[in-house]
N, CA, C and O atoms as a Tripos MOL2 file, in Angstrom:
@<TRIPOS>MOLECULE
protein
  288   287    72     0     0
PROTEIN
NO_CHARGES

@<TRIPOS>ATOM
      1 N           0.8030   -1.1920    0.0000 N.3       1 MET1
      2 CA          0.0000    0.0000    0.0000 C.3       1 MET1
      3 C           0.8520    1.2650    0.0000 C.2       1 MET1
      4 O           0.3070    2.3690   -0.0030 O.2       1 MET1
      5 N           2.1640    1.1280    0.0030 N.am      2 ALA2
      6 CA          3.0320    2.2860    0.0260 C.3       2 ALA2
      7 C           2.9320    3.0860   -1.2670 C.2       2 ALA2
      8 O           3.1780    4.2920   -1.2660 O.2       2 ALA2
      9 N           2.5780    2.4410   -2.3520 N.am      3 ASP3
     10 CA          2.5050    3.1130   -3.6440 C.3       3 ASP3
     11 C           1.0860    3.6000   -3.9580 C.2       3 ASP3
     12 O           0.7200    3.7300   -5.1260 O.2       3 ASP3
     13 N           0.3090    3.8620   -2.9470 N.am      4 ILE4
     14 CA         -1.0880    4.2530   -3.1330 C.3       4 ILE4
     15 C          -1.1910    5.6130   -3.8290 C.2       4 ILE4
     16 O          -2.1480    5.8570   -4.5640 O.2       4 ILE4
     17 N          -0.2290    6.4880   -3.6060 N.am      5 SER5
     18 CA         -0.3040    7.8170   -4.2090 C.3       5 SER5
     19 C           0.0190    7.8020   -5.6960 C.2       5 SER5
     20 O          -0.2690    8.7690   -6.4010 O.2       5 SER5
     21 N           0.6130    6.7190   -6.1810 N.am      6 SER6
     22 CA          0.9560    6.6460   -7.5930 C.3       6 SER6
     23 C          -0.1380    5.9910   -8.4360 C.2       6 SER6
     24 O          -0.0260    5.9410   -9.6610 O.2       6 SER6
     25 N          -1.1800    5.4930   -7.8000 N.am      7 LYS7
     26 CA         -2.2550    4.8260   -8.5300 C.3       7 LYS7
     27 C          -3.2880    5.8380   -9.0170 C.2       7 LYS7
     28 O          -3.4730    6.8970   -8.4170 O.2       7 LYS7
     29 N          -3.9530    5.4910  -10.1130 N.am      8 SER8
     30 CA         -4.9780    6.3820  -10.6550 C.3       8 SER8
     31 C          -6.2630    6.2630   -9.8360 C.2       8 SER8
     32 O          -6.4270    5.3410   -9.0380 O.2       8 SER8
     33 N          -7.1600    7.2090  -10.0510 N.am      9 ILE9
     34 CA         -8.4150    7.2340   -9.2920 C.3       9 ILE9
     35 C          -9.2530    5.9960   -9.6090 C.2       9 ILE9
     36 O          -9.8750    5.4220   -8.7150 O.2       9 ILE9
     37 N          -9.2720    5.5850  -10.8750 N.am     10 GLU10
     38 CA        -10.0520    4.4020  -11.2540 C.3      10 GLU10
     39 C          -9.5280    3.1440  -10.5680 C.2      10 GLU10
     40 O         -10.3070    2.3080  -10.1110 O.2      10 GLU10
     41 N          -8.2080    3.0160  -10.4990 N.am     11 VAL11
     42 CA         -7.6010    1.8570   -9.8370 C.3      11 VAL11
     43 C          -7.9060    1.8820   -8.3430 C.2      11 VAL11
     44 O          -8.1650    0.8400   -7.7410 O.2      11 VAL11
     45 N          -7.8740    3.0620   -7.7530 N.am     12 LEU12
     46 CA         -8.1870    3.1870   -6.3190 C.3      12 LEU12
     47 C          -9.6390    2.7970   -6.0410 C.2      12 LEU12
     48 O          -9.9270    2.1340   -5.0440 O.2      12 LEU12
     49 N         -10.5460    3.2080   -6.9200 N.am     13 LYS13
     50 CA        -11.9520    2.8460   -6.7360 C.3      13 LYS13
     51 C         -12.1530    1.3430   -6.8790 C.2      13 LYS13
     52 O         -12.9390    0.7500   -6.1420 O.2      13 LYS13
     53 N         -11.4450    0.7220   -7.8250 N.am     14 GLN14
     54 CA        -11.5160   -0.7360   -7.9770 C.3      14 GLN14
     55 C         -10.9740   -1.4270   -6.7350 C.2      14 GLN14
     56 O         -11.5610   -2.3920   -6.2460 O.2      14 GLN14
     57 N          -9.8640   -0.9330   -6.2330 N.am     15 GLU15
     58 CA         -9.2550   -1.5210   -5.0420 C.3      15 GLU15
     59 C         -10.1750   -1.3650   -3.8340 C.2      15 GLU15
     60 O         -10.2670   -2.2670   -3.0010 O.2      15 GLU15
     61 N         -10.8520   -0.2270   -3.7390 N.am     16 LEU16
     62 CA        -11.7990    0.0090   -2.6570 C.3      16 LEU16
     63 C         -12.9400   -1.0010   -2.7080 C.2      16 LEU16
     64 O         -13.3390   -1.5460   -1.6780 O.2      16 LEU16
     65 N         -13.4550   -1.2450   -3.8860 N.am     17 THR17
     66 CA        -14.5220   -2.2350   -4.0510 C.3      17 THR17
     67 C         -14.0470   -3.6220   -3.6430 C.2      17 THR17
     68 O         -14.7630   -4.3560   -2.9620 O.2      17 THR17
     69 N         -12.8510   -3.9720   -4.0560 N.am     18 THR18
     70 CA        -12.2840   -5.2800   -3.7110 C.3      18 THR18
     71 C         -12.0860   -5.4230   -2.2040 C.2      18 THR18
     72 O         -12.4000   -6.4630   -1.6260 O.2      18 THR18
     73 N         -11.5660   -4.3790   -1.5750 N.am     19 LEU19
     74 CA        -11.3360   -4.4150   -0.1270 C.3      19 LEU19
     75 C         -12.6470   -4.5120    0.6490 C.2      19 LEU19
     76 O         -12.7400   -5.2510    1.6300 O.2      19 LEU19
     77 N         -13.6620   -3.7630    0.2050 N.am     20 ARG20
     78 CA        -14.9540   -3.8360    0.8940 C.3      20 ARG20
     79 C         -15.5800   -5.2170    0.7510 C.2      20 ARG20
     80 O         -16.2010   -5.7170    1.6890 O.2      20 ARG20
     81 N         -15.4210   -5.8310   -0.4110 N.am     21 GLU21
     82 CA        -15.9510   -7.1820   -0.6090 C.3      21 GLU21
     83 C         -15.2040   -8.1860    0.2630 C.2      21 GLU21
     84 O         -15.8150   -9.0960    0.8230 O.2      21 GLU21
     85 N         -13.8920   -8.0280    0.3820 N.am     22 SER22
     86 CA        -13.1300   -8.9560    1.2240 C.3      22 SER22
     87 C         -13.4890   -8.7730    2.7010 C.2      22 SER22
     88 O         -13.5090   -9.7470    3.4540 O.2      22 SER22
     89 N         -13.7720   -7.5450    3.1210 N.am     23 LEU23
     90 CA        -14.2120   -7.3180    4.5030 C.3      23 LEU23
     91 C         -15.5720   -7.9590    4.7420 C.2      23 LEU23
     92 O         -15.8060   -8.5620    5.7890 O.2      23 LEU23
     93 N         -16.4600   -7.8270    3.7750 N.am     24 ARG24
     94 CA        -17.7930   -8.4300    3.8950 C.3      24 ARG24
     95 C         -17.6800   -9.9590    3.9930 C.2      24 ARG24
     96 O         -18.3410  -10.5820    4.8240 O.2      24 ARG24
     97 N         -16.8470  -10.5490    3.1500 N.am     25 SER25
     98 CA        -16.7030  -12.0050    3.2050 C.3      25 SER25
     99 C         -16.0020  -12.4440    4.4920 C.2      25 SER25
    100 O         -16.2700  -13.5300    5.0070 O.2      25 SER25
    101 N         -15.1050  -11.5990    5.0120 N.am     26 PHE26
    102 CA        -14.4580  -11.9140    6.2790 C.3      26 PHE26
    103 C         -15.4690  -11.9210    7.4170 C.2      26 PHE26
    104 O         -15.4550  -12.8130    8.2650 O.2      26 PHE26
    105 N         -16.3470  -10.9200    7.4310 N.am     27 ARG27
    106 CA        -17.3210  -10.8140    8.5190 C.3      27 ARG27
    107 C         -18.3490  -11.9350    8.4890 C.2      27 ARG27
    108 O         -18.6750  -12.5130    9.5260 O.2      27 ARG27
    109 N         -18.8570  -12.2410    7.3090 N.am     28 PHE28
    110 CA        -19.9580  -13.1930    7.2240 C.3      28 PHE28
    111 C         -19.5180  -14.5970    6.8080 C.2      28 PHE28
    112 O         -20.2760  -15.5530    6.9720 O.2      28 PHE28
    113 N         -18.3240  -14.7280    6.2800 N.am     29 GLY29
    114 CA        -17.8610  -16.0220    5.8030 C.3      29 GLY29
    115 C         -17.6320  -17.0250    6.9140 C.2      29 GLY29
    116 O         -18.0300  -18.1840    6.7960 O.2      29 GLY29
    117 N         -17.0110  -16.6070    7.9640 N.am     30 GLY30
    118 CA        -16.7010  -17.5230    9.0520 C.3      30 GLY30
    119 C         -17.5490  -17.2760   10.2690 C.2      30 GLY30
    120 O         -17.0360  -17.2510   11.3870 O.2      30 GLY30
    121 N         -18.8280  -17.0930   10.0790 N.am     31 ALA31
    122 CA        -19.7190  -16.7350   11.1780 C.3      31 ALA31
    123 C         -19.7260  -17.7960   12.2790 C.2      31 ALA31
    124 O         -19.7860  -17.4550   13.4600 O.2      31 ALA31
    125 N         -19.6670  -19.0570   11.9140 N.am     32 GLY32
    126 CA        -19.6930  -20.1070   12.9180 C.3      32 GLY32
    127 C         -18.3190  -20.6040   13.2970 C.2      32 GLY32
    128 O         -18.1800  -21.4090   14.2190 O.2      32 GLY32
    129 N         -17.3190  -20.1440   12.6100 N.am     33 SER33
    130 CA        -15.9550  -20.6140   12.8310 C.3      33 SER33
    131 C         -15.3050  -19.8570   13.9840 C.2      33 SER33
    132 O         -15.4220  -18.6350   14.0740 O.2      33 SER33
    133 N         -14.6270  -20.5760   14.8560 N.am     34 ARG34
    134 CA        -13.9520  -19.9450   15.9810 C.3      34 ARG34
    135 C         -12.4800  -19.6880   15.6680 C.2      34 ARG34
    136 O         -11.8990  -18.7300   16.1790 O.2      34 ARG34
    137 N         -11.8800  -20.5180   14.8480 N.am     35 ALA35
    138 CA        -10.4550  -20.3920   14.5620 C.3      35 ALA35
    139 C         -10.2460  -19.5610   13.2940 C.2      35 ALA35
    140 O         -10.2730  -20.0800   12.1780 O.2      35 ALA35
    141 N         -10.0370  -18.2520   13.4980 N.am     36 ARG36
    142 CA         -9.7270  -17.3830   12.3670 C.3      36 ARG36
    143 C          -8.8740  -16.2180   12.8630 C.2      36 ARG36
    144 O          -8.8260  -15.9250   14.0580 O.2      36 ARG36
    145 N          -8.2170  -15.5780   11.9370 N.am     37 ASN37
    146 CA         -7.3370  -14.4720   12.2680 C.3      37 ASN37
    147 C          -8.1820  -13.2080   12.4570 C.2      37 ASN37
    148 O          -8.6370  -12.6210   11.4750 O.2      37 ASN37
    149 N          -8.3920  -12.7930   13.6810 N.am     38 VAL38
    150 CA         -9.2460  -11.6650   13.9970 C.3      38 VAL38
    151 C          -8.5850  -10.3570   13.5650 C.2      38 VAL38
    152 O          -9.2780   -9.3950   13.2330 O.2      38 VAL38
    153 N          -7.2810  -10.3130   13.5650 N.am     39 ARG39
    154 CA         -6.5460   -9.1090   13.1840 C.3      39 ARG39
    155 C          -6.7450   -8.7640   11.7030 C.2      39 ARG39
    156 O          -6.5640   -7.6110   11.3120 O.2      39 ARG39
    157 N          -7.1050   -9.7230   10.8960 N.am     40 GLN40
    158 CA         -7.2950   -9.4900    9.4660 C.3      40 GLN40
    159 C          -8.4030   -8.4570    9.2170 C.2      40 GLN40
    160 O          -8.2800   -7.6330    8.3100 O.2      40 GLN40
    161 N          -9.4550   -8.4900    9.9910 N.am     41 GLY41
    162 CA        -10.5340   -7.5200    9.8510 C.3      41 GLY41
    163 C         -10.0570   -6.1030   10.0960 C.2      41 GLY41
    164 O         -10.4270   -5.1830    9.3670 O.2      41 GLY41
    165 N          -9.2470   -5.9270   11.1050 N.am     42 SER42
    166 CA         -8.6880   -4.6160   11.4140 C.3      42 SER42
    167 C          -7.7680   -4.1340   10.3060 C.2      42 SER42
    168 O          -7.7880   -2.9570    9.9460 O.2      42 SER42
    169 N          -6.9730   -5.0250    9.7710 N.am     43 THR43
    170 CA         -6.0570   -4.6830    8.6920 C.3      43 THR43
    171 C          -6.8120   -4.2460    7.4400 C.2      43 THR43
    172 O          -6.4300   -3.2750    6.7870 O.2      43 THR43
    173 N          -7.8750   -4.9600    7.1110 N.am     44 ILE44
    174 CA         -8.6740   -4.6120    5.9320 C.3      44 ILE44
    175 C          -9.3320   -3.2450    6.1170 C.2      44 ILE44
    176 O          -9.3580   -2.4390    5.1870 O.2      44 ILE44
    177 N          -9.8590   -2.9800    7.3040 N.am     45 ARG45
    178 CA        -10.4860   -1.6770    7.5660 C.3      45 ARG45
    179 C          -9.4770   -0.5370    7.4340 C.2      45 ARG45
    180 O          -9.8080    0.5270    6.9120 O.2      45 ARG45
    181 N          -8.2510   -0.7550    7.9030 N.am     46 LYS46
    182 CA         -7.2180    0.2690    7.7940 C.3      46 LYS46
    183 C          -6.8400    0.5220    6.3400 C.2      46 LYS46
    184 O          -6.6000    1.6650    5.9490 O.2      46 LYS46
    185 N          -6.7870   -0.5310    5.5420 N.am     47 GLU47
    186 CA         -6.4820   -0.3680    4.1190 C.3      47 GLU47
    187 C          -7.5950    0.4050    3.4130 C.2      47 GLU47
    188 O          -7.3250    1.2460    2.5560 O.2      47 GLU47
    189 N          -8.8490    0.1190    3.7770 N.am     48 ILE48
    190 CA         -9.9840    0.8540    3.2150 C.3      48 ILE48
    191 C          -9.8650    2.3360    3.5800 C.2      48 ILE48
    192 O         -10.1030    3.1990    2.7350 O.2      48 ILE48
    193 N          -9.5030    2.6340    4.8180 N.am     49 ALA49
    194 CA         -9.3520    4.0170    5.2570 C.3      49 ALA49
    195 C          -8.2440    4.7270    4.4870 C.2      49 ALA49
    196 O          -8.3820    5.9030    4.1480 O.2      49 ALA49
    197 N          -7.1540    4.0280    4.2090 N.am     50 ARG50
    198 CA         -6.0600    4.6340    3.4470 C.3      50 ARG50
    199 C          -6.5050    5.0050    2.0420 C.2      50 ARG50
    200 O          -6.1880    6.0870    1.5470 O.2      50 ARG50
    201 N          -7.2400    4.1060    1.4030 N.am     51 VAL51
    202 CA         -7.7200    4.3680    0.0470 C.3      51 VAL51
    203 C          -8.7090    5.5270    0.0430 C.2      51 VAL51
    204 O          -8.6320    6.4070   -0.8140 O.2      51 VAL51
    205 N          -9.6350    5.5320    0.9970 N.am     52 LEU52
    206 CA        -10.6090    6.6190    1.0720 C.3      52 LEU52
    207 C          -9.9340    7.9660    1.3570 C.2      52 LEU52
    208 O         -10.3530    8.9940    0.8250 O.2      52 LEU52
    209 N          -8.9050    7.9620    2.1820 N.am     53 THR53
    210 CA         -8.1720    9.1900    2.4840 C.3      53 THR53
    211 C          -7.4920    9.7270    1.2390 C.2      53 THR53
    212 O          -7.5270   10.9290    0.9790 O.2      53 THR53
    213 N          -6.8750    8.8470    0.4720 N.am     54 GLU54
    214 CA         -6.2080    9.2720   -0.7590 C.3      54 GLU54
    215 C          -7.2160    9.8160   -1.7720 C.2      54 GLU54
    216 O          -6.9500   10.8230   -2.4280 O.2      54 GLU54
    217 N          -8.3630    9.1620   -1.9020 N.am     55 LEU55
    218 CA         -9.3910    9.6480   -2.8210 C.3      55 LEU55
    219 C          -9.9070   11.0190   -2.3850 C.2      55 LEU55
    220 O         -10.1120   11.8980   -3.2220 O.2      55 LEU55
    221 N         -10.1130   11.2040   -1.1020 N.am     56 ARG56
    222 CA        -10.6040   12.4760   -0.5880 C.3      56 ARG56
    223 C          -9.5660   13.5830   -0.7980 C.2      56 ARG56
    224 O          -9.9120   14.7050   -1.1670 O.2      56 ARG56
    225 N          -8.3030   13.2590   -0.5600 N.am     57 LYS57
    226 CA         -7.2360   14.2290   -0.7510 C.3      57 LYS57
    227 C          -7.1770   14.6840   -2.2100 C.2      57 LYS57
    228 O          -7.0040   15.8720   -2.4850 O.2      57 LYS57
    229 N          -7.3190   13.7540   -3.1290 N.am     58 ARG58
    230 CA         -7.2920   14.1060   -4.5520 C.3      58 ARG58
    231 C          -8.5060   14.9310   -4.9440 C.2      58 ARG58
    232 O          -8.3950   15.8420   -5.7640 O.2      58 ARG58
    233 N          -9.6550   14.6260   -4.3730 N.am     59 THR59
    234 CA        -10.8700   15.3870   -4.6660 C.3      59 THR59
    235 C         -10.7150   16.8330   -4.2040 C.2      59 THR59
    236 O         -11.0520   17.7630   -4.9370 O.2      59 THR59
    237 N         -10.2070   17.0200   -2.9960 N.am     60 LEU60
    238 CA        -10.0210   18.3700   -2.4730 C.3      60 LEU60
    239 C          -8.9470   19.1310   -3.2310 C.2      60 LEU60
    240 O          -9.0780   20.3350   -3.4540 O.2      60 LEU60
    241 N          -7.8970   18.4470   -3.6240 N.am     61 THR61
    242 CA         -6.8380   19.0910   -4.3860 C.3      61 THR61
    243 C          -7.3490   19.5290   -5.7560 C.2      61 THR61
    244 O          -7.0300   20.6240   -6.2180 O.2      61 THR61
    245 N          -8.1330   18.6850   -6.3990 N.am     62 ALA62
    246 CA         -8.6810   19.0100   -7.7200 C.3      62 ALA62
    247 C          -9.6640   20.1740   -7.6330 C.2      62 ALA62
    248 O          -9.7640   20.9730   -8.5640 O.2      62 ALA62
    249 N         -10.3890   20.2730   -6.5230 N.am     63 ALA63
    250 CA        -11.3530   21.3520   -6.3500 C.3      63 ALA63
    251 C         -10.6730   22.6520   -5.9290 C.2      63 ALA63
    252 O         -11.3000   23.7110   -5.9250 O.2      63 ALA63
    253 N          -9.4030   22.5720   -5.5770 N.am     64 GLY64
    254 CA         -8.6790   23.7590   -5.1720 C.3      64 GLY64
    255 C          -8.8700   24.1350   -3.7240 C.2      64 GLY64
    256 O          -8.4650   25.2190   -3.3030 O.2      64 GLY64
    257 N          -9.4780   23.2610   -2.9610 N.am     65 ILE65
    258 CA         -9.7250   23.5410   -1.5460 C.3      65 ILE65
    259 C          -8.4750   23.2680   -0.7140 C.2      65 ILE65
    260 O          -8.1380   24.0330    0.1900 O.2      65 ILE65
    261 N          -7.8050   22.1880   -1.0270 N.am     66 ALA66
    262 CA         -6.6090   21.8150   -0.2780 C.3      66 ALA66
    263 C          -5.3830   22.0240   -1.1570 C.2      66 ALA66
    264 O          -5.4440   21.9020   -2.3810 O.2      66 ALA66
    265 N          -4.2880   22.3370   -0.5150 N.am     67 LYS67
    266 CA         -3.0340   22.5110   -1.2330 C.3      67 LYS67
    267 C          -2.4130   21.1370   -1.4790 C.2      67 LYS67
    268 O          -2.5530   20.2420   -0.6460 O.2      67 LYS67
    269 N          -1.7380   20.9600   -2.6010 N.am     68 PRO68
    270 CA         -1.0580   19.6840   -2.8290 C.3      68 PRO68
    271 C           0.0360   19.4700   -1.7990 C.2      68 PRO68
    272 O           0.6970   20.4100   -1.3580 O.2      68 PRO68
    273 N           0.2070   18.2290   -1.4330 N.am     69 GLU69
    274 CA          1.1820   17.8840   -0.4090 C.3      69 GLU69
    275 C           2.5940   18.0190   -0.9640 C.2      69 GLU69
    276 O           2.8600   17.6190   -2.0980 O.2      69 GLU69
    277 N           3.5000   18.5840   -0.1640 N.am     70 LYS70
    278 CA          4.8900   18.7350   -0.5890 C.3      70 LYS70
    279 C           5.6000   17.4050   -0.4530 C.2      70 LYS70
    280 O           5.3930   16.6780    0.5190 O.2      70 LYS70
    281 N           6.4390   17.0860   -1.4290 N.am     71 THR71
    282 CA          7.2330   15.8690   -1.3490 C.3      71 THR71
    283 C           8.6750   16.2450   -1.0740 C.2      71 THR71
    284 O           9.2040   17.1990   -1.6440 O.2      71 THR71
    285 N           9.2970   15.4890   -0.2020 N.am     72 ALA72
    286 CA         10.6660   15.7990    0.2020 C.3      72 ALA72
    287 C          11.6600   15.2730   -0.7830 C.2      72 ALA72
    288 O          12.8650   15.4470   -0.5970 O.2      72 ALA72
@<TRIPOS>BOND
     1     1     2 1
     2     2     3 1
     3     3     4 2
     4     3     5 am
     5     5     6 1
     6     6     7 1
     7     7     8 2
     8     7     9 am
     9     9    10 1
    10    10    11 1
    11    11    12 2
    12    11    13 am
    13    13    14 1
    14    14    15 1
    15    15    16 2
    16    15    17 am
    17    17    18 1
    18    18    19 1
    19    19    20 2
    20    19    21 am
    21    21    22 1
    22    22    23 1
    23    23    24 2
    24    23    25 am
    25    25    26 1
    26    26    27 1
    27    27    28 2
    28    27    29 am
    29    29    30 1
    30    30    31 1
    31    31    32 2
    32    31    33 am
    33    33    34 1
    34    34    35 1
    35    35    36 2
    36    35    37 am
    37    37    38 1
    38    38    39 1
    39    39    40 2
    40    39    41 am
    41    41    42 1
    42    42    43 1
    43    43    44 2
    44    43    45 am
    45    45    46 1
    46    46    47 1
    47    47    48 2
    48    47    49 am
    49    49    50 1
    50    50    51 1
    51    51    52 2
    52    51    53 am
    53    53    54 1
    54    54    55 1
    55    55    56 2
    56    55    57 am
    57    57    58 1
    58    58    59 1
    59    59    60 2
    60    59    61 am
    61    61    62 1
    62    62    63 1
    63    63    64 2
    64    63    65 am
    65    65    66 1
    66    66    67 1
    67    67    68 2
    68    67    69 am
    69    69    70 1
    70    70    71 1
    71    71    72 2
    72    71    73 am
    73    73    74 1
    74    74    75 1
    75    75    76 2
    76    75    77 am
    77    77    78 1
    78    78    79 1
    79    79    80 2
    80    79    81 am
    81    81    82 1
    82    82    83 1
    83    83    84 2
    84    83    85 am
    85    85    86 1
    86    86    87 1
    87    87    88 2
    88    87    89 am
    89    89    90 1
    90    90    91 1
    91    91    92 2
    92    91    93 am
    93    93    94 1
    94    94    95 1
    95    95    96 2
    96    95    97 am
    97    97    98 1
    98    98    99 1
    99    99   100 2
   100    99   101 am
   101   101   102 1
   102   102   103 1
   103   103   104 2
   104   103   105 am
   105   105   106 1
   106   106   107 1
   107   107   108 2
   108   107   109 am
   109   109   110 1
   110   110   111 1
   111   111   112 2
   112   111   113 am
   113   113   114 1
   114   114   115 1
   115   115   116 2
   116   115   117 am
   117   117   118 1
   118   118   119 1
   119   119   120 2
   120   119   121 am
   121   121   122 1
   122   122   123 1
   123   123   124 2
   124   123   125 am
   125   125   126 1
   126   126   127 1
   127   127   128 2
   128   127   129 am
   129   129   130 1
   130   130   131 1
   131   131   132 2
   132   131   133 am
   133   133   134 1
   134   134   135 1
   135   135   136 2
   136   135   137 am
   137   137   138 1
   138   138   139 1
   139   139   140 2
   140   139   141 am
   141   141   142 1
   142   142   143 1
   143   143   144 2
   144   143   145 am
   145   145   146 1
   146   146   147 1
   147   147   148 2
   148   147   149 am
   149   149   150 1
   150   150   151 1
   151   151   152 2
   152   151   153 am
   153   153   154 1
   154   154   155 1
   155   155   156 2
   156   155   157 am
   157   157   158 1
   158   158   159 1
   159   159   160 2
   160   159   161 am
   161   161   162 1
   162   162   163 1
   163   163   164 2
   164   163   165 am
   165   165   166 1
   166   166   167 1
   167   167   168 2
   168   167   169 am
   169   169   170 1
   170   170   171 1
   171   171   172 2
   172   171   173 am
   173   173   174 1
   174   174   175 1
   175   175   176 2
   176   175   177 am
   177   177   178 1
   178   178   179 1
   179   179   180 2
   180   179   181 am
   181   181   182 1
   182   182   183 1
   183   183   184 2
   184   183   185 am
   185   185   186 1
   186   186   187 1
   187   187   188 2
   188   187   189 am
   189   189   190 1
   190   190   191 1
   191   191   192 2
   192   191   193 am
   193   193   194 1
   194   194   195 1
   195   195   196 2
   196   195   197 am
   197   197   198 1
   198   198   199 1
   199   199   200 2
   200   199   201 am
   201   201   202 1
   202   202   203 1
   203   203   204 2
   204   203   205 am
   205   205   206 1
   206   206   207 1
   207   207   208 2
   208   207   209 am
   209   209   210 1
   210   210   211 1
   211   211   212 2
   212   211   213 am
   213   213   214 1
   214   214   215 1
   215   215   216 2
   216   215   217 am
   217   217   218 1
   218   218   219 1
   219   219   220 2
   220   219   221 am
   221   221   222 1
   222   222   223 1
   223   223   224 2
   224   223   225 am
   225   225   226 1
   226   226   227 1
   227   227   228 2
   228   227   229 am
   229   229   230 1
   230   230   231 1
   231   231   232 2
   232   231   233 am
   233   233   234 1
   234   234   235 1
   235   235   236 2
   236   235   237 am
   237   237   238 1
   238   238   239 1
   239   239   240 2
   240   239   241 am
   241   241   242 1
   242   242   243 1
   243   243   244 2
   244   243   245 am
   245   245   246 1
   246   246   247 1
   247   247   248 2
   248   247   249 am
   249   249   250 1
   250   250   251 1
   251   251   252 2
   252   251   253 am
   253   253   254 1
   254   254   255 1
   255   255   256 2
   256   255   257 am
   257   257   258 1
   258   258   259 1
   259   259   260 2
   260   259   261 am
   261   261   262 1
   262   262   263 1
   263   263   264 2
   264   263   265 am
   265   265   266 1
   266   266   267 1
   267   267   268 2
   268   267   269 am
   269   269   270 1
   270   270   271 1
   271   271   272 2
   272   271   273 am
   273   273   274 1
   274   274   275 1
   275   275   276 2
   276   275   277 am
   277   277   278 1
   278   278   279 1
   279   279   280 2
   280   279   281 am
   281   281   282 1
   282   282   283 1
   283   283   284 2
   284   283   285 am
   285   285   286 1
   286   286   287 1
   287   287   288 2
@<TRIPOS>SUBSTRUCTURE
     1 MET1         2 RESIDUE 1 A MET
     2 ALA2         6 RESIDUE 1 A ALA
     3 ASP3        10 RESIDUE 1 A ASP
     4 ILE4        14 RESIDUE 1 A ILE
     5 SER5        18 RESIDUE 1 A SER
     6 SER6        22 RESIDUE 1 A SER
     7 LYS7        26 RESIDUE 1 A LYS
     8 SER8        30 RESIDUE 1 A SER
     9 ILE9        34 RESIDUE 1 A ILE
    10 GLU10       38 RESIDUE 1 A GLU
    11 VAL11       42 RESIDUE 1 A VAL
    12 LEU12       46 RESIDUE 1 A LEU
    13 LYS13       50 RESIDUE 1 A LYS
    14 GLN14       54 RESIDUE 1 A GLN
    15 GLU15       58 RESIDUE 1 A GLU
    16 LEU16       62 RESIDUE 1 A LEU
    17 THR17       66 RESIDUE 1 A THR
    18 THR18       70 RESIDUE 1 A THR
    19 LEU19       74 RESIDUE 1 A LEU
    20 ARG20       78 RESIDUE 1 A ARG
    21 GLU21       82 RESIDUE 1 A GLU
    22 SER22       86 RESIDUE 1 A SER
    23 LEU23       90 RESIDUE 1 A LEU
    24 ARG24       94 RESIDUE 1 A ARG
    25 SER25       98 RESIDUE 1 A SER
    26 PHE26      102 RESIDUE 1 A PHE
    27 ARG27      106 RESIDUE 1 A ARG
    28 PHE28      110 RESIDUE 1 A PHE
    29 GLY29      114 RESIDUE 1 A GLY
    30 GLY30      118 RESIDUE 1 A GLY
    31 ALA31      122 RESIDUE 1 A ALA
    32 GLY32      126 RESIDUE 1 A GLY
    33 SER33      130 RESIDUE 1 A SER
    34 ARG34      134 RESIDUE 1 A ARG
    35 ALA35      138 RESIDUE 1 A ALA
    36 ARG36      142 RESIDUE 1 A ARG
    37 ASN37      146 RESIDUE 1 A ASN
    38 VAL38      150 RESIDUE 1 A VAL
    39 ARG39      154 RESIDUE 1 A ARG
    40 GLN40      158 RESIDUE 1 A GLN
    41 GLY41      162 RESIDUE 1 A GLY
    42 SER42      166 RESIDUE 1 A SER
    43 THR43      170 RESIDUE 1 A THR
    44 ILE44      174 RESIDUE 1 A ILE
    45 ARG45      178 RESIDUE 1 A ARG
    46 LYS46      182 RESIDUE 1 A LYS
    47 GLU47      186 RESIDUE 1 A GLU
    48 ILE48      190 RESIDUE 1 A ILE
    49 ALA49      194 RESIDUE 1 A ALA
    50 ARG50      198 RESIDUE 1 A ARG
    51 VAL51      202 RESIDUE 1 A VAL
    52 LEU52      206 RESIDUE 1 A LEU
    53 THR53      210 RESIDUE 1 A THR
    54 GLU54      214 RESIDUE 1 A GLU
    55 LEU55      218 RESIDUE 1 A LEU
    56 ARG56      222 RESIDUE 1 A ARG
    57 LYS57      226 RESIDUE 1 A LYS
    58 ARG58      230 RESIDUE 1 A ARG
    59 THR59      234 RESIDUE 1 A THR
    60 LEU60      238 RESIDUE 1 A LEU
    61 THR61      242 RESIDUE 1 A THR
    62 ALA62      246 RESIDUE 1 A ALA
    63 ALA63      250 RESIDUE 1 A ALA
    64 GLY64      254 RESIDUE 1 A GLY
    65 ILE65      258 RESIDUE 1 A ILE
    66 ALA66      262 RESIDUE 1 A ALA
    67 LYS67      266 RESIDUE 1 A LYS
    68 PRO68      270 RESIDUE 1 A PRO
    69 GLU69      274 RESIDUE 1 A GLU
    70 LYS70      278 RESIDUE 1 A LYS
    71 THR71      282 RESIDUE 1 A THR
    72 ALA72      286 RESIDUE 1 A ALA
């Protein structure tokens, strides 16, 4: 996910859809199962937040509301 800023908006939206579907299958897929990696749900939610943050940043930058981030 380190290269999230280099991806296009369409790719980010596709990735967001994929991540949301994987979170949905994680939540409902193993409903009766006790042995599963609980941390995976948290990781998926954090990845979704990263993608949404990048999309929001680009939207605000394109609208001229936010300044583009400086790169070192």
